[in-house]
N, C-alpha and C positions, 0 to 999 in steps of 0.2 A: 496525421501523426497518431501513432498508437501509444498510449501512455498507461502505465500501471502506477497507482498511487501507493506510497508507503503509508503506513497507518497514521503517522503524525500529519502527513500531507492531507489525507482524507479528513481527519478530525478538524484541522485548521481551516480547510476549505469550507466545510459545513458550518463551522462557527463564525466564518468571516474574519478569522484572526489575522492580525498584521504579521504574525510569526511566519506565515506562508510567504515565500518570496514573491515579488511582483512578477518575475519571469514565470514561475510555476503557475501562478494564478492566470496569467495571460494564456499560457499553453492549454491549461485545463478548460478555460472558457472559450477557446478558439472554436469556430464553427466546424472546422475540418477535423477536430480532435475526436478520436475514439478513446474514451477514458474507461479503464477497467479498475475494479476494486475487488481484491481477493477475498475469498472466504476466510483466509487467514487473518485478514484485518478485522473481521467480525469477531473471530476467536480472540484476537489480541485485545480488542477494545473491551469485550466482556470480561476477560481474565483480569486485566488491569483495573477495571472498575470494581470487580469483586474484591481485589486486593487493596483497594483504596488509593491506587496510584493515579486513577482517572476518575475523580469523584463527580465531575459535572457532565458525564456523558450518558446518564440514565436513559434519555430519550433515544440515543443511538443504540443502546443495548436492547431496549424494548422493541425497536422497529428498525433494525439494521438494513434489512432488505428494502424496506420502504424508503429509507433515507437515500440509499444508493439509487433507486429508481427515480425518486423525485429530483435528484441532482442531475438526471439525464445520463447516468453512468451505467456500466454493464458489470454484473457480477462475474467473477472468474472462479470457477471451481478448482479445487486441488485434485490433480489427476495422479495416476500411478507414475507417470513420467516425471511430473514435478517432484513427487516424493523421492524418487530414486536420485534425481539430480541434486536435490537439497542435501541428501545424505552423502553424496559424492563430492560436494564442493570442498576443495582443499582449503586449509587455513584453520586457525584456532578460534574463529568467531563462533561462539556457541549458542547465540540467540536463535531459537528455532523459528521464530517469526521472520527474522531477517533472512535466514537461510531459505525458507520456502518462498518468500517474496522474491528473492534474488533468483532462485531457480525458475520461477514463473517468468520473470523478466527475460532470462536467457532462453528458455524453451520456446516461448511464444513471441520472441523478438519484439519485446515491449520496452520502451524507454521508461526508466524508473524515475519517478519524481520523489526525491528524497534529499534531505540535508546531511545524510549519514555518509561521509566520505570513506569510511572504513570498508563499505560495501564494494567500492571500486576494485578491491582485491579479488573479487569474484569474477571480474571481467564484464560486468554489466554496463549498459549505456545508461548513465545517470545524469539528470539535469536538476539543478537547483537555481 
């Protein structure tokens, strides 16, 4: 199963937080899972940390790539195709991070691990 983690899913997985659903954790930890973390997640974590919205993620900000690799996950770059798709998604959802992550999920046929039901409007495959 090919999975893309939403930013909160990645942070909660790394922290071992009970806020991550048990189903999401099982899928992420499954031997057959291919788990991707977007470059947009690193951007979002660093931005929200700088703004004081994620005060306890300094270690992730300092070594995002290392955290992804240590977790056995694969980084996912933002491509021109992803960018064009994100800008073309219909709907009034304005969060640029959600838009690019949704576009990556659609373009690369990845199941999105997120608790954000509003993203279903983009036609993604989402599990929580």
